[in-house]
Steps between C-alpha positions, in 0.01 A plus 500: 500500500172701448424869449180480697541634853448288796157572626413425859139405546263676745470256784282753689266768379728767667785395262311621188561875546871452580555274188306730274724797597816301488411371146403840374834659620675207321282578184371136513161561345430138433567438877260777598228349293570160636373617848150513361254216405454455132155678504584748765374863474671836587313831555756758446250777549300732281284203380800322363463115553780271375378151446725194483869431552593589132346843545637542847847428377455778215379745770810438713719503189363858424532625859859361528602646162422852643756457765235521773604291806253350751577610856468291820235627732344390830368166427213393722453152626321276251149395593483129423194294480564147362658524155426874470689791636444882482837692495542871508784758518501871578750650257736785584276746314206409722311287248385146600513188280270202565539157352329152523741201494410136463689212636605267207501117513866480575460732799631820339304822455402700192294818481167491334385862542720805534371847547788757480319765704195512723541868599 
C-alpha cells in the first residue's frame, strides 16, 4: 500500500482545471504541481513569475497552507491547435484565468503557462 494518492491524468486539456481544484481541496500539493510541465511558468500577478515545477509546488504549498481554496468557475471550451491548447475560466469573483497546455507524448495534457488573472 502507498501513501501517494491516486492521480488521474488529464486526458483532455479541459480536465486540468478540475484536477487542480480537486487536488488542492485534498491538500495534494505534489499532485497539483504534477499538472505542469517541468519548466512551466505561472504568472500570479504583480510581476510575480514562478518558474519550474519545484517552484510551482512551493507556491501551491504556500497557498494551500493559508487555507485558501480554489473555486470552480465558468470554464470556457479549450481552443486546441495540434498539441497546444488555450484554456480559460471565469472565476466566481469575475477574474479570468488563462493557461496554455501541451499534449504529452503519452496523449495526456500538462500546463506550460498559467496566468492567474487577465483582468
